[in-house]
C-alpha positions in Angstrom: -117.7 -24.0 152.8 -119.4 -21.3 150.2 -120.1 -22.2 146.9 -119.0 -19.3 144.0 -122.3 -17.5 142.9 -123.5 -17.7 139.4 -121.6 -14.7 137.7 -118.5 -15.0 139.4 -115.3 -14.7 137.7 -113.0 -17.8 137.2 -109.2 -17.5 136.3 -107.5 -20.0 133.8 -103.9 -19.9 133.4 -103.1 -20.7 129.9 -105.4 -20.5 126.7 -104.9 -24.0 124.9 -107.8 -26.3 124.0 -108.3 -27.5 127.6 -109.1 -23.6 128.6 -111.5 -23.6 126.0 -113.5 -26.1 127.2 -113.1 -25.2 130.7 -114.7 -21.9 129.8 -117.3 -23.3 127.7 -118.3 -25.7 131.0 -118.2 -22.4 133.3 -120.4 -20.8 131.1 -123.0 -23.5 131.2 -122.7 -23.1 135.0 -123.4 -19.7 134.9 -119.7 -18.5 135.5 -117.4 -15.8 133.5 -113.8 -16.7 132.7 -111.0 -14.4 132.5 -107.8 -16.2 130.5 -104.4 -15.6 131.2 -101.6 -16.6 128.6 -98.5 -15.4 127.4 -100.1 -15.9 124.0 -101.6 -13.1 122.2 -104.5 -15.6 121.1 -105.3 -19.1 121.6 -108.2 -21.6 120.9 -109.9 -20.2 124.6 -109.7 -16.7 123.1 -113.3 -16.8 121.2 -115.0 -18.2 124.4 -113.5 -16.0 127.2 -115.1 -12.9 128.5 -111.5 -11.7 129.7 -108.1 -12.4 128.2 -104.6 -10.7 129.5 -101.6 -11.6 127.6 -98.9 -11.4 129.9 -96.0 -13.5 131.4 -96.3 -15.6 134.0 -93.0 -14.1 135.4 -94.8 -10.6 135.2 -95.8 -9.8 139.0 -97.5 -6.7 137.8 -99.7 -8.5 135.9 -100.6 -11.5 137.8 -101.8 -9.0 140.7 -104.0 -7.1 138.3 -105.3 -10.7 136.8 -106.0 -11.6 140.7 -107.9 -9.0 141.6 -110.0 -9.2 138.5 -111.4 -13.1 139.5 -112.6 -15.3 142.2 -110.9 -18.2 141.8 -108.2 -19.4 139.7 -107.2 -22.7 137.9 -104.6 -23.7 135.1 -104.9 -25.7 131.9 -101.2 -27.1 131.7 -98.5 -27.8 134.2 -95.4 -26.0 132.4 -96.3 -22.8 134.7 -93.2 -21.6 137.2 -94.8 -22.6 140.8 -93.7 -19.2 141.9 -96.5 -17.7 139.6 -99.2 -20.2 141.5 -97.9 -19.2 145.0 -97.5 -15.6 143.9 -101.3 -15.7 142.7 -102.5 -18.2 145.7 -101.4 -15.1 148.1 -104.4 -13.0 146.4 -106.9 -15.0 145.5 -107.6 -19.1 145.9 -105.8 -21.3 143.3 -106.5 -24.7 142.5 -105.1 -27.5 142.4 -102.7 -26.5 145.1 -99.2 -25.3 144.1 -98.2 -28.5 146.1 -99.4 -30.3 143.1 -97.8 -28.3 140.4 -94.8 -29.0 141.9 -95.1 -32.5 142.3 -96.7 -33.3 138.9 -94.3 -31.0 136.6 -91.0 -33.0 138.3 -90.9 -36.3 137.6 -88.5 -37.8 140.4 -91.0 -36.1 142.6 -94.0 -37.8 141.2 -92.6 -41.3 141.3 -91.5 -40.5 144.4 -94.8 -39.9 146.1 -96.2 -42.8 144.4 -93.4 -45.2 145.6 -94.5 -43.9 149.0 -98.1 -44.5 148.7 -97.4 -48.0 147.9 -97.4 -47.8 144.2 -95.4 -49.2 141.4 -93.5 -47.0 139.0 -90.7 -48.2 136.3 -87.0 -48.5 137.7 -85.5 -45.1 137.3 -82.6 -42.8 137.9 -81.8 -39.5 138.0 -78.8 -38.5 135.7 -76.6 -34.9 134.9 -74.2 -36.2 132.4 -73.4 -38.7 129.8 -71.2 -40.3 132.4 -74.1 -40.5 134.9 -76.4 -42.0 132.2 -73.8 -44.9 131.2 -73.6 -45.7 135.1 -77.4 -45.3 135.6 -78.3 -48.1 132.6 -75.5 -50.5 134.2 -78.1 -50.7 137.3 -81.1 -51.0 135.6 -80.2 -52.1 132.4 -81.7 -51.5 128.9 -84.0 -50.7 126.5 -84.7 -47.7 128.7 -86.2 -44.2 128.3 -84.1 -40.8 128.7 -86.6 -38.1 129.7 -86.0 -34.2 130.8 -87.4 -34.1 134.3 -89.6 -31.0 133.6 -91.6 -29.8 130.7 -92.0 -33.0 128.7 -95.5 -33.8 127.3 -97.0 -35.8 124.2 -93.8 -37.4 123.5 -91.4 -34.4 123.8 -88.5 -34.2 125.8 -87.8 -38.2 125.2 -85.0 -40.4 123.8 -85.3 -44.2 123.5 -82.4 -46.1 124.6 -82.4 -49.5 122.9 -79.1 -50.6 124.6 -76.4 -49.1 127.0 -74.1 -48.6 123.7 -76.8 -45.6 123.0 -76.0 -43.5 126.0 -74.0 -40.8 124.4 -75.9 -40.7 121.4 -79.2 -40.2 123.6 -77.7 -37.8 125.8 -76.6 -35.5 122.9 -79.9 -36.2 121.5 -82.0 -34.7 124.4 -80.0 -31.8 124.0 -78.4 -31.7 127.4 -80.9 -29.4 129.1 -79.4 -26.7 131.8 -79.3 -27.9 135.5 -82.7 -26.7 137.1 -83.1 -25.8 140.5 -85.6 -28.7 141.2 -82.5 -30.9 140.7 -80.9 -32.4 137.8 -81.8 -32.0 134.5 -82.7 -35.7 133.3 -84.2 -39.1 134.3 -83.5 -42.5 132.7 -85.9 -45.0 133.4 -86.4 -48.6 132.4 -88.5 -49.5 129.7 -91.9 -51.2 131.0 -93.5 -54.4 129.3 -97.4 -53.6 129.1 -100.5 -55.1 128.0 -101.9 -52.0 127.5 -102.2 -48.5 128.7 -104.6 -46.6 130.9 -105.9 -43.6 132.8 -107.5 -42.5 136.3 -109.5 -39.7 135.8 -110.8 -38.3 139.4 -112.5 -35.2 140.5 -111.8 -34.0 144.1 -113.9 -30.9 146.1 -113.2 -28.6 148.5 -114.9 -30.5 150.8 -112.9 -33.7 150.2 -115.7 -35.6 148.2 -114.2 -37.7 145.1 -116.1 -39.0 142.0 -114.1 -40.9 139.3 -115.0 -41.9 136.2 -114.6 -45.3 134.4 -111.4 -45.9 132.8 -110.3 -45.3 129.5 -108.1 -47.8 127.7 -105.2 -45.5 125.6 -103.4 -46.0 122.4 -100.7 -43.6 121.8 -99.0 -42.8 118.3 -95.7 -41.4 118.1 -95.9 -40.6 121.9 -99.4 -38.4 121.2 -102.5 -40.3 122.4 -104.6 -41.2 119.8 -107.6 -43.1 121.3 -109.2 -43.6 124.4 -112.1 -46.1 124.7 -114.7 -47.3 127.2 -115.3 -50.0 128.7 -111.5 -50.6 128.6 -110.5 -54.1 128.1 -110.6 -57.2 130.6 -107.0 -56.9 131.4 -107.1 -53.4 132.3 -110.4 -53.7 134.3 -108.8 -56.2 136.7 -106.4 -53.4 137.5 -108.7 -50.5 137.7 -109.9 -50.5 141.2 -106.2 -50.8 142.6 -105.2 -47.9 140.2 -108.1 -45.7 141.1 -107.2 -46.2 144.9 -103.6 -45.1 144.5 -104.8 -41.9 142.7 -107.2 -41.2 145.2 -104.5 -41.7 147.6 -102.3 -39.2 145.5 -105.0 -37.0 145.4 -105.4 -36.7 149.5 -101.9 -36.4 150.0 -101.9 -33.3 148.0 -105.0 -31.8 149.5 -106.1 -31.8 146.0 -108.9 -29.7 144.2 -110.2 -30.1 140.7 -109.5 -33.0 138.1 -106.5 -35.4 138.4 -105.4 -37.5 135.9 -103.0 -40.6 136.5 -101.8 -42.4 133.7 -100.5 -45.9 133.9 -99.3 -49.4 132.2 -101.2 -52.8 132.5 -98.6 -55.3 133.9 -98.6 -58.6 134.4 -97.4 -57.7 137.8 -100.5 -54.8 138.1 -100.8 -51.6 137.4 -97.8 -49.3 137.1 -97.6 -45.8 137.5 -96.2 -43.7 134.5 -97.0 -40.0 135.4 -99.6 -37.9 136.5 -101.2 -34.9 134.9 -102.9 -31.7 137.8 -105.3 -30.6 135.3 -108.1 -32.2 132.9 -106.8 -34.3 130.6 -106.7 -35.6 126.7 -108.0 -38.9 128.1 -110.8 -37.7 129.6 -112.4 -35.7 126.4 -114.5 -38.6 126.1 -116.4 -37.3 129.1 -118.0 -34.4 127.4 -120.7 -36.7 125.4 -120.0 -40.2 127.4 -120.7 -39.1 131.2 -123.6 -37.1 132.6 -121.0 -35.0 134.0 -118.0 -34.3 132.1 -114.4 -33.8 133.4 -114.4 -30.1 132.7 -117.9 -29.5 134.6 -116.6 -31.2 137.2 -113.4 -29.4 137.8 -115.5 -26.4 137.5 -117.8 -27.8 140.3 -114.7 -28.5 142.4 -113.1 -25.2 142.1 -115.9 -23.2 142.7 -117.2 -25.5 145.9 -120.7 -26.7 143.9 -121.2 -30.7 144.2 -119.7 -32.8 142.2 -122.0 -34.2 139.5 -122.4 -37.8 138.2 -119.5 -39.5 136.7 -122.1 -42.5 135.2 -122.0 -43.2 131.8 -124.4 -41.9 129.1 -124.6 -45.1 127.0 -122.9 -49.0 127.2 -119.6 -47.6 125.8 -117.6 -44.6 124.1 -114.1 -43.9 122.4 -112.6 -40.8 121.6 -110.3 -40.2 118.5 -107.7 -37.1 118.5 -107.7 -35.2 115.3 -104.1 -35.0 114.9 -102.5 -32.6 112.0 -104.2 -32.5 109.2 -106.7 -35.6 110.0 -110.0 -35.5 107.9 -113.0 -34.1 110.1 -115.3 -33.5 107.5 -116.4 -37.2 107.2 -117.1 -37.2 110.7 -119.6 -34.5 110.7 -121.5 -36.7 108.3 -121.6 -39.4 110.5 -124.7 -40.3 112.8 -123.6 -40.3 116.3 -120.4 -38.5 116.0 -119.7 -35.4 117.9 -116.9 -33.4 116.4 -115.0 -30.7 118.6 -112.6 -28.5 116.6 -110.5 -26.2 118.6 -109.8 -23.4 115.9 -106.3 -23.7 115.2 -105.4 -22.6 111.9 -102.0 -24.4 111.8 -102.6 -27.9 111.2 -98.8 -29.1 111.8 -98.2 -32.8 112.0 -98.8 -34.2 115.3 -100.6 -31.1 116.5 -104.0 -31.7 118.2 -106.6 -29.9 116.3 -109.4 -31.2 117.5 -111.3 -34.9 118.8 -114.5 -36.6 118.0 -116.6 -39.1 119.9 -118.8 -41.8 119.1 -121.1 -42.9 122.0 -122.8 -46.3 122.1 -126.3 -46.3 123.5 
């Protein structure tokens, strides 16, 4: 395994705040970055050496991008896997396209986890209101109807309280078009849980794995609000089992980079919810709260460098997302508060504008 030398260029697909923080971590290690995104600008614009605006379907621009970078990665999973496969034929791309295929398609990730011995919610794939009614007859209600693709931060989801809500729920989901990967929706039985948590790990090119302390997560309107370490006792009791499952997922997929797996803490043990083949919002606390952040370890992993220590820098840490017009000025005046603003000008309700982290020594 040959490590990428300082001065090399790392390509990043996507120009949002995750791309911004990846670029900052790359710069710390002496790398340049080149961002490729459909938008003309974004949070990563100000911190990257090069920016290419282009559609992920534009083979010519992707080919030119590949010729200018030494390795590539992506900051979100809603990218056509064909684009990743195309790039992979020209430059190393991590995580591998197989991981993207699984993570972006809900039925595939649940099938993988079950095959590895993990628990998921009961679910059925549905392509019509009639199929939804039949599925509810099998798994029961309450339930949640979700798109199989393109769902994040609570988008693409409709809660179902009773079986009589089936027609309204299908209409509310918008009857998404049938996709080549399968039927357009999945209905999941609602899970009774005491808490939510996530497992974050990094896997290197040599197969070495490093994982962080498990954060307990709280959501508001489907969007992550806070992540806290250490987690509560109920979560800690399930952390080892959940981490072992996440590691098995990474090894099955030949994964390289940071992987996030979200879980429900239930009376029957950890129940897998979903995975993200990238750095994750619930790992932002690692910038100040761990010896090596998720962003630095992702760069280390895809560059072939040794993974850094994931030990805590204090006795505890909490991260809070700044959503919409949440105030941030007060946090700047608070001793020990670390404020990260992403440079977004339009503070829409629920939009992630930044985060603030507090570490207890």
